[in-house]
NULO-491469 format. One record per atom (N, C-alpha, C): x, z, y; residue in one letter. Coordinates in steps of 0.2 Angstrom, whole numbers, padded with zeros to 4 digits, always signed. Layout:
XZYA ...
% end
This chain:
+0020-0028-0073M +0019-0033-0067M +0025-0032-0062M +0026-0026-0060L +0031-0024-0055L +0036-0019-0058L +0043-0020-0057E +0048-0016-0060E +0053-0015-0055E +0055-0009-0054L +0061-0007-0050L +0066-0004-0054L +0072-0006-0053R +0078-0004-0057R +0083-0001-0053R +0084+0005-0053D +0090+0009-0049D +0090+0006-0042D +0084+0006-0038V +0084+0003-0032V +0087+0009-0027V +0092+0006-0023A +0095+0011-0018A +0095+0007-0011A +0094+0012-0006K +0094+0009+0001K +0096+0015+0006K +0101+0013+0010S +0103+0017+0016S +0102+0014+0022S +0101+0019+0027F +0101+0017+0034F +0107+0020+0038F +0112+0016+0039G +0118+0020+0041G +0121+0024+0036G +0123+0030+0038G +0125+0035+0032G +0120+0039+0029G +0114+0037+0030N +0108+0041+0027N +0105+0037+0021N +0106+0040+0015R +0104+0037+0009R +0097+0039+0008R +0092+0034+0009V +0085+0035+0009V +0082+0034+0002V +0084+0029-0002L +0082+0028-0009L +0089+0029-0013L +0088+0033-0018N +0094+0034-0022N +0093+0033-0030N +0093+0027-0032G +0092+0025-0039G +0085+0026-0041G +0080+0022-0038I +0073+0023-0040I +0072+0018-0045I +0069+0020-0051S +0067+0016-0056S +0059+0017-0058S +0055+0012-0058L +0048+0012-0058L +0045+0006-0061L +0040+0007-0065T +0036+0001-0068T +0029+0002-0066T +0026-0004-0064V +0019-0004-0062V +0015-0009-0066V +0011-0007-0071E +0007-0012-0075E +0002-0015-0071E +0000-0021-0073R -0006-0025-0070R -0012-0021-0070R -0015-0020-0065G -0022-0016-0064G -0021-0009-0063G -0014-0006-0063E -0013+0001-0062E -0014+0003-0055E -0015+0009-0054M -0014+0012-0047M -0009+0018-0048M -0004+0017-0044V +0002+0022-0044V +0002+0025-0037V +0002+0031-0037C +0002+0035-0031C +0009+0039-0030C +0012+0037-0024L +0018+0041-0022L +0017+0047-0018L +0019+0053-0020I +0018+0059-0016I +0025+0062-0015I +0025+0066-0010G +0031+0069-0008G +0031+0071+0000G +0036+0075+0002A +0036+0077+0009A +0038+0071+0013A +0037+0071+0019S +0039+0066+0024S +0047+0066+0024S +0049+0060+0024G +0056+0058+0023G +0059+0058+0016G +0054+0058+0011S +0057+0058+0004S +0058+0051+0002S +0056+0046+0006G +0057+0039+0004G +0051+0035+0002G +0045+0037+0003K +0039+0034+0000K +0038+0027+0004K +0039+0028+0011S +0037+0022+0015S +0043+0016+0014S +0049+0019+0014T +0055+0014+0013T +0054+0011+0006T +0052+0014+0001L +0051+0011-0005L +0046+0005-0005L +0040+0007-0002L +0035+0001-0001L +0038-0005+0003L +0042-0003+0008R +0044-0009+0012R +0049-0013+0008R +0053-0010+0004C +0058-0013-0001C +0054-0017-0006C +0049-0015-0008I +0045-0019-0013I +0042-0025-0010I +0040-0025-0004N +0037-0031+0000N +0043-0035+0003N +0049-0033+0002L +0055-0037+0005L +0055-0036+0013L +0052-0031+0016L +0053-0030+0023L +0059-0027+0024L +0062-0023+0019E +0069-0021+0020E +0073-0023+0014E +0079-0026+0015P +0083-0028+0009P +0086-0022+0006P +0086-0022-0001I +0089-0016-0004I +0097-0017-0004I +0100-0011-0005D +0107-0011-0006D +0110-0012-0013D +0106-0009-0017D +0108-0010-0024D +0102-0010-0029D +0103-0012-0035G +0097-0012-0040G +0094-0018-0039G +0087-0018-0042A +0084-0025-0042A +0076-0023-0042A +0072-0028-0039V +0065-0027-0039V +0062-0034-0043V +0058-0033-0048F +0056-0038-0052F +0048-0039-0051F +0046-0045-0050L +0039-0046-0050L +0037-0051-0056L +0033-0049-0061D +0032-0054-0066D +0038-0056-0069D +0043-0052-0070G +0050-0054-0073G +0055-0058-0068G +0053-0059-0062Q +0057-0063-0058Q +0060-0058-0053Q +0067-0058-0052D +0071-0054-0048D +0069-0056-0041D +0065-0053-0037I +0063-0055-0030I +0068-0052-0025I +0072-0048-0027S +0077-0045-0022S +0083-0048-0022S +0084-0054-0026E +0090-0058-0026E +0092-0060-0019E +0098-0059-0017P +0100-0061-0010P +0099-0069-0009P +0096-0071-0003G +0095-0078-0002G +0088-0080-0004G +0084-0076-0007L +0078-0078-0009L +0073-0079-0003L +0069-0084-0003N +0064-0084+0002N +0059-0079+0001N +0058-0074+0006P +0053-0069+0005P +0046-0071+0006P +0044-0076+0009D +0038-0078+0011D +0033-0079+0005D +0035-0083+0000P +0030-0083-0006P +0029-0077-0010P +0034-0072-0010V +0033-0065-0012V +0028-0061-0008V +0029-0062-0002R +0024-0058+0003R +0017-0060+0002R +0016-0067+0000R +0009-0069-0001R +0006-0066-0007R +0010-0064-0012R +0008-0061-0018R +0007-0053-0017R +0010-0050-0012I +0010-0043-0012I +0008-0041-0005I +0001-0039-0004G -0001-0037+0002G +0001-0030+0004G +0001-0028+0011M +0003-0022+0013M -0001-0020+0019M -0003-0013+0019V -0007-0010+0024V -0003-0004+0026V -0003-0004+0033F +0002+0002+0036F -0003+0007+0038F +0001+0013+0040Q -0003+0018+0043Q -0006+0016+0050Q -0003+0013+0054S -0006+0010+0060S -0009+0003+0059S -0015+0002+0062Y -0019-0004+0060Y -0016-0010+0062Y -0012-0011+0067N -0009-0017+0069N -0013-0023+0070N -0019-0021+0073L -0024-0027+0074L -0022-0029+0081L -0023-0036+0082F -0022-0039+0089F -0028-0037+0093F -0027-0034+0099P -0033-0031+0103P -0037-0037+0106P -0034-0043+0107H -0037-0048+0110H -0041-0053+0106H -0041-0051+0099M -0045-0055+0094M -0050-0051+0091M -0056-0054+0089T -0061-0050+0086T -0058-0048+0079T -0062-0044+0075A -0061-0042+0068A -0060-0049+0064A -0065-0053+0065E -0065-0059+0061E -0058-0063+0062E -0057-0064+0068E -0051-0068+0070E -0044-0065+0068E -0044-0058+0068N -0038-0055+0065N -0037-0056+0058N -0043-0056+0054V -0043-0057+0047V -0041-0065+0045V -0043-0069+0049M -0042-0076+0048M -0035-0079+0050M -0032-0075+0054L -0025-0078+0057L -0020-0080+0052L -0019-0075+0047A -0014-0077+0042A -0015-0082+0038A -0022-0082+0035P -0023-0088+0030P -0023-0095+0034P -0025-0095+0040R -0025-0101+0044R -0018-0103+0045R -0013-0099+0047R -0006-0101+0049R -0002-0102+0042R -0003-0098+0037V +0001-0098+0031V -0002-0104+0027V -0008-0104+0026H -0011-0109+0021H -0014-0115+0024H -0014-0115+0031G -0017-0121+0035G -0024-0122+0034G -0028-0117+0033K -0035-0117+0032K -0039-0117+0038K -0045-0120+0039T -0049-0120+0045T -0053-0114+0045T -0056-0112+0051R -0060-0107+0051R -0066-0108+0047R -0069-0114+0047E -0075-0116+0043E -0074-0115+0036E -0068-0117+0033A -0066-0116+0026A -0065-0109+0024A -0063-0105+0029L -0062-0097+0027L -0068-0093+0028L -0073-0095+0032R -0078-0091+0034R -0082-0088+0028R -0084-0092+0023P -0087-0089+0017P -0083-0083+0014P -0077-0084+0013Q -0073-0079+0009Q -0072-0073+0014Q -0071-0074+0020V -0070-0069+0025V -0076-0065+0026V -0082-0068+0026T -0088-0065+0027T -0090-0061+0021T -0088-0063+0015E -0089-0059+0009E -0085-0053+0009E -0079-0053+0011L -0075-0047+0011L -0077-0042+0016L -0079-0044+0022F -0082-0040+0027F -0089-0037+0024F -0093-0040+0021T -0099-0038+0018T -0097-0033+0012T -0092-0034+0008R -0091-0030+0003R -0089-0023+0005R -0085-0023+0011F -0083-0016+0013F -0087-0014+0019F -0093-0016+0020G -0098-0012+0024G -0096-0014+0032G -0093-0020+0033L -0091-0022+0040L -0095-0028+0042L -0100-0031+0039A -0103-0037+0041A -0105-0037+0048A -0108-0031+0050D -0110-0031+0057D -0105-0030+0062D -0098-0030+0060R -0093-0028+0065R -0088-0034+0065R -0090-0040+0062M -0085-0046+0062M -0083-0048+0069M -0088-0048+0074Q -0087-0051+0081Q -0085-0045+0086Q -0083-0039+0083H -0081-0034+0087H -0074-0034+0088H -0071-0032+0094Y -0064-0031+0095Y -0062-0024+0093Y -0055-0024+0092P -0053-0017+0089P -0055-0011+0093P -0055-0012+0100D -0057-0006+0104D -0064-0004+0103D -0068-0008+0100Q -0075-0007+0099Q -0076-0004+0092Q -0071-0003+0088L -0072+0000+0082L -0069+0007+0081L -0071+0011+0076S -0068+0017+0075S -0062+0016+0071S -0058+0022+0071G -0052+0021+0067G -0053+0019+0060G -0058+0022+0057G -0059+0020+0050G -0061+0013+0049G -0065+0010+0054Q -0067+0003+0054Q -0061-0001+0055Q -0057+0001+0059Q -0051-0003+0061Q -0046-0003+0054Q -0046+0002+0051Q -0041+0002+0045Q -0045-0002+0039Q -0051-0002+0039R -0054-0006+0034R -0054-0013+0036R -0054-0015+0042V -0052-0022+0044V -0045-0024+0042V -0040-0019+0043A -0033-0021+0041A -0033-0022+0033A -0037-0018+0030I -0037-0019+0022I -0040-0026+0021I -0045-0028+0024V -0049-0034+0023V -0044-0040+0025V -0040-0039+0030R -0035-0044+0032R -0030-0045+0027R -0027-0040+0024A -0023-0041+0018A -0026-0044+0012A -0032-0042+0011L -0035-0045+0005L -0037-0053+0006L -0038-0055+0012A -0039-0062+0014A -0034-0067+0011A -0028-0064+0010M -0022-0068+0008M -0022-0068+0000M -0027-0065-0003R -0028-0065-0010R -0022-0063-0014R -0019-0057-0012P -0013-0054-0015P -0015-0052-0022P -0009-0052-0026E -0010-0049-0033E -0009-0042-0033E -0005-0039-0029I -0003-0032-0028I -0004-0030-0021I -0007-0024-0020M -0008-0021-0014M -0004-0014-0013M +0000-0014-0007L +0003-0008-0006L +0000-0005+0000L +0000+0002+0000F -0004+0006+0005F +0001+0011+0008F +0003+0012+0014D +0007+0017+0016D +0004+0022+0021D +0002+0027+0018E -0001+0033+0021E -0007+0030+0026E -0012+0026+0023I -0016+0023+0027I -0022+0028+0030I -0022+0034+0028T -0027+0038+0031T -0024+0044+0035T -0018+0044+0036S -0015+0049+0039S -0016+0049+0047S -0017+0043+0050A -0019+0043+0057A -0026+0044+0059A -0030+0045+0054L -0038+0045+0055L -0040+0052+0055L -0046+0053+0059D -0049+0059+0059D -0052+0061+0053D -0052+0067+0051P -0054+0069+0044P -0061+0066+0042P -0066+0065+0046E -0072+0063+0044E -0072+0055+0043E -0066+0052+0045L -0066+0045+0044L -0062+0043+0038L -0059+0048+0035V -0054+0047+0029V -0058+0044+0023V -0064+0047+0022G -0068+0045+0016G -0070+0038+0016G -0072+0035+0022E -0074+0028+0021E -0068+0023+0019E -0062+0025+0021V -0056+0021+0019V -0055+0022+0012V -0055+0029+0009L -0054+0030+0002L -0059+0026-0002L -0065+0026+0001D -0070+0022-0003D -0068+0015-0004D -0065+0012+0000V -0063+0005-0001V -0058+0005-0006V -0053+0010-0007L -0048+0010-0012L -0052+0011-0019L -0057+0015-0019R -0061+0016-0025R -0064+0010-0027R -0066+0006-0023Q -0069-0001-0025Q -0064-0005-0027Q -0058-0006-0024L -0053-0010-0026L -0050-0008-0033L -0050-0001-0034R -0048+0001-0041R -0053-0001-0046R -0059-0001-0045S -0064-0003-0050S -0064-0010-0051S -0061-0014-0047E -0061-0021-0047E -0054-0023-0051E -0050-0018-0052G -0044-0020-0056G -0038-0022-0052G -0038-0021-0045M -0032-0022-0041M -0026-0018-0043M -0021-0021-0043T -0014-0017-0044T -0012-0014-0038T -0011-0008-0037M -0010-0004-0031M -0004+0001-0032M +0000+0001-0026V +0005+0007-0026V +0003+0010-0019V +0002+0016-0019L +0000+0020-0013L +0005+0026-0011L +0007+0026-0005A +0010+0032-0003A +0004+0036+0001A +0003+0042-0002T -0003+0046+0001T -0001+0054+0001T -0005+0057+0005H -0005+0064+0005H -0012+0067+0003H -0017+0062+0001E -0023+0064-0002E -0023+0065-0009E -0021+0072-0010M -0020+0074-0017M -0026+0074-0022M -0032+0076-0019K -0038+0076-0023K -0039+0068-0025K -0039+0064-0021F -0040+0057-0022F -0035+0054-0027F -0029+0056-0027A -0024+0054-0031A -0025+0056-0038A -0027+0063-0039A -0028+0066-0045A -0034+0063-0048A -0039+0060-0044E -0045+0057-0047E -0044+0050-0050E -0040+0046-0046L -0040+0039-0048L -0034+0036-0050L -0028+0039-0049A -0022+0036-0051A -0021+0036-0058A -0017+0031-0060D -0015+0030-0067D -0008+0034-0068D -0004+0034-0062K +0002+0037-0063K +0004+0040-0056K +0007+0046-0056I +0009+0050-0050I +0017+0050-0050I +0020+0048-0044C +0027+0049-0044C +0029+0053-0038C +0032+0059-0040F +0034+0064-0034F +0041+0062-0032F +0042+0060-0026L +0048+0058-0023L +0051+0064-0019L +0058+0065-0020D +0061+0070-0017D +0068+0068-0016D +0070+0068-0009A +0077+0066-0007A +0079+0059-0010A +0074+0054-0010G +0076+0048-0012G +0076+0046-0019G +0073+0051-0023R +0073+0050-0030R +0066+0051-0033R +0064+0048-0038I +0058+0051-0042I +0060+0057-0046I +0058+0062-0043A +0060+0069-0047A +0056+0070-0053A +0049+0067-0053E +0045+0068-0058E +0039+0063-0058E +0037+0060-0064Q +0032+0055-0064Q +0028+0056-0070Q +0022+0055-0070G +0017+0055-0076G +0010+0055-0074G +0005+0055-0078P -0002+0055-0077P -0004+0061-0072P -0009+0060-0068P -0011+0066-0064P -0012+0072-0067P -0015+0072-0074S -0016+0079-0077S -0009+0082-0078S -0004+0079-0079Q +0003+0082-0080Q +0006+0084-0074Q +0006+0080-0069I +0009+0082-0062I +0005+0087-0059I -0001+0087-0059F -0005+0092-0055F -0007+0098-0059F -0007+0098-0065E -0009+0104-0069E -0003+0107-0073E +0002+0103-0074A +0008+0106-0078A +0014+0102-0076A +0016+0103-0070P +0022+0100-0068P +0028+0103-0071P +0033+0099-0073Q +0039+0101-0077Q +0045+0103-0072Q +0045+0101-0066K +0051+0102-0062K +0049+0107-0056K +0054+0111-0055A +0053+0117-0050A +0051+0114-0043A +0055+0108-0041R +0053+0105-0035R +0046+0103-0034R +0044+0100-0040T +0037+0097-0040T +0032+0103-0039T +0033+0109-0042R +0029+0114-0042R +0029+0117-0035R +0035+0117-0032A +0036+0120-0025A +0032+0116-0020A +0032+0109-0021F +0029+0105-0016F +0021+0105-0017F +0019+0105-0023L +0012+0106-0024L +0009+0112-0022L +0013+0118-0022S +0010+0124-0020S +0009+0124-0013S +0013+0120-0009R +0012+0120-0002R +0006+0115+0000R +0004+0110-0004V -0001+0105-0001V -0007+0106-0005V -0008+0110-0010L -0014+0110-0014L -0018+0117-0012L 
% end
């Protein structure tokens, strides 16, 4: 469904991605692990066309979506992204935050959207929080609203960039439960995460990034139990 071929990206003289090649099959969960600065967030932003790549190509269902001059908006409607920070508008209720993009992009009315949006809030345990403002919600609830907001656009792929790293430890579980539910429903997902136990439990593929490259990739059993590369072993010895 998604393929990256030799993707490279630099900021000034800093080479952040250095020849990344990766395939993501439909329905797979792929977890990106690695130290801060290894390129995980930049890779996700390049997939979603928030950052133009310098070299290589990104394919979605066989179409080169990284081609210069391509309108990124249709692609972004197919690829949802949730960031570390919730980015909810503070003057809007949770429901209004979720409805904003479908109303503006698809031209739908609140009345037309309400059944779908209500169903999403209900699925993720937020039915009683729809009329709350962000400052009336916990961090975990705000992050779940951010996920619902992305899902309201009916994406085919979801990207998650360290979505639990800003949360208190006791709130992490409720956000990971949302990802577990999406996994059970067959959503295609690419996650940058420090939640190693979660990645080992649910991922189809683990990619260890180091200095802008995929130093090692494979199923969780290989990466966590029998890593082949010294750099992978050194990283895991620090975080496990």
